[in-house]
C-alpha positions as CSV (number, residue, x, y, z in Angstrom):
1,X,-2.6,-77.9,18.0
2,X,0.5,-76.6,19.6
3,X,1.3,-73.8,20.7
4,X,3.2,-72.5,17.5
5,X,0.7,-73.5,14.9
6,X,-1.9,-71.5,17.0
7,X,0.6,-68.2,16.4
8,X,1.0,-68.9,13.2
9,X,-2.6,-69.7,11.7
10,X,-3.4,-66.1,13.3
11,X,0.1,-64.3,12.5
12,X,-0.5,-66.0,8.6
13,X,-4.4,-64.4,9.5
14,X,-3.5,-61.6,10.5
15,X,-1.4,-60.9,6.9
16,X,-4.1,-61.7,4.5
17,X,-6.1,-59.6,6.4
18,X,-3.7,-56.5,5.7
19,X,-2.3,-56.8,3.3
20,X,-6.4,-57.7,1.4
21,X,-6.6,-54.4,3.4
22,X,-3.6,-52.2,2.6
23,X,-4.3,-53.2,-1.9
24,X,-8.1,-51.7,-1.8
25,X,-6.9,-48.4,-1.6
26,X,-4.9,-48.8,-4.9
27,X,-7.3,-51.0,-6.8
28,X,-9.9,-48.8,-6.8
29,X,-6.8,-45.7,-7.8
30,X,-6.3,-47.9,-10.9
31,X,-9.5,-48.9,-12.0
32,X,-10.4,-45.5,-11.6
33,X,-7.8,-44.2,-13.9
34,X,-8.8,-46.2,-16.4
35,X,-11.9,-45.7,-17.2
36,X,-11.1,-42.4,-17.2
37,X,-8.9,-42.9,-20.0
38,X,-11.2,-44.8,-21.8
39,X,-13.8,-42.0,-21.5
40,X,-11.3,-39.8,-22.3
41,X,-10.2,-42.1,-25.5
42,X,-13.9,-42.0,-25.8
43,X,-14.5,-38.7,-26.2
44,X,-11.0,-38.2,-28.7
45,X,-12.8,-40.5,-30.8
46,X,-16.0,-38.8,-30.2
47,X,-14.9,-35.1,-31.1
48,X,-12.6,-36.5,-33.9
49,X,-9.8,-35.3,-32.1
50,X,-5.5,-36.5,-32.5
51,X,-5.0,-39.5,-30.4
52,X,-3.1,-40.1,-27.5
53,X,0.9,-40.6,-29.7
54,X,2.3,-43.7,-29.6
55,X,4.9,-44.3,-27.0
56,X,4.0,-41.0,-25.1
57,X,3.9,-41.3,-21.6
58,X,1.8,-39.5,-18.7
59,X,1.8,-38.9,-15.9
60,X,-1.5,-41.5,-15.4
61,X,0.8,-44.1,-16.5
62,X,2.7,-43.5,-14.5
63,X,0.5,-43.8,-11.8
64,X,-0.4,-46.9,-12.7
65,X,2.7,-48.1,-13.2
66,X,2.9,-47.1,-8.9
67,X,-0.1,-48.6,-8.1
68,X,0.2,-51.7,-9.6
69,X,3.6,-51.6,-7.7
70,X,1.4,-51.1,-4.2
71,X,-0.8,-53.7,-5.4
72,X,0.9,-56.6,-5.5
73,X,3.5,-55.2,-2.2
74,X,0.8,-56.2,-0.5
75,X,-0.4,-59.9,-2.5
76,X,2.7,-60.5,-1.8
77,X,1.7,-59.7,2.1
78,X,-1.7,-61.8,1.2
79,X,0.2,-64.6,0.5
80,X,3.1,-64.8,2.6
81,X,-0.1,-65.3,4.9
82,X,-1.5,-68.0,3.2
83,X,1.7,-70.0,3.9
84,X,2.4,-68.9,7.6
85,X,-1.6,-70.4,7.8
86,X,-0.8,-73.4,6.0
87,X,2.4,-73.8,7.8
88,X,0.5,-73.2,11.2
89,X,-2.4,-76.1,10.1
90,X,0.5,-78.2,9.0
91,X,2.3,-78.3,11.4
92,X,0.6,-79.6,14.9
C-alpha cells in the first residue's frame, strides 16, 4: 500500500469516528425530547384535556429540527470518512 492510501484510510477512519461521536449527543437529546412529548401526550389523553392544536409549533419542535440537522451534518462527515477510506483501499 502506498503512503497516500494509508493516509486516506487513516483520515477516513478518523472522520467516521468524529462524525459518529458528534452525532451521539444530539441524537440522544432528540430521543429524549420525543419520549417526553409522548409522555405528555399520554398524560393529556389520560387526563382528558385538550391536545395540541394542529399547526401549533412548540419550542420542542424547533429544538428537534435543530437536533436532526446536527445529526444529519455529523452523519455526512462520517459518510465522507467512509468514502475516503474506500478510496484509500482502491488506490494501491
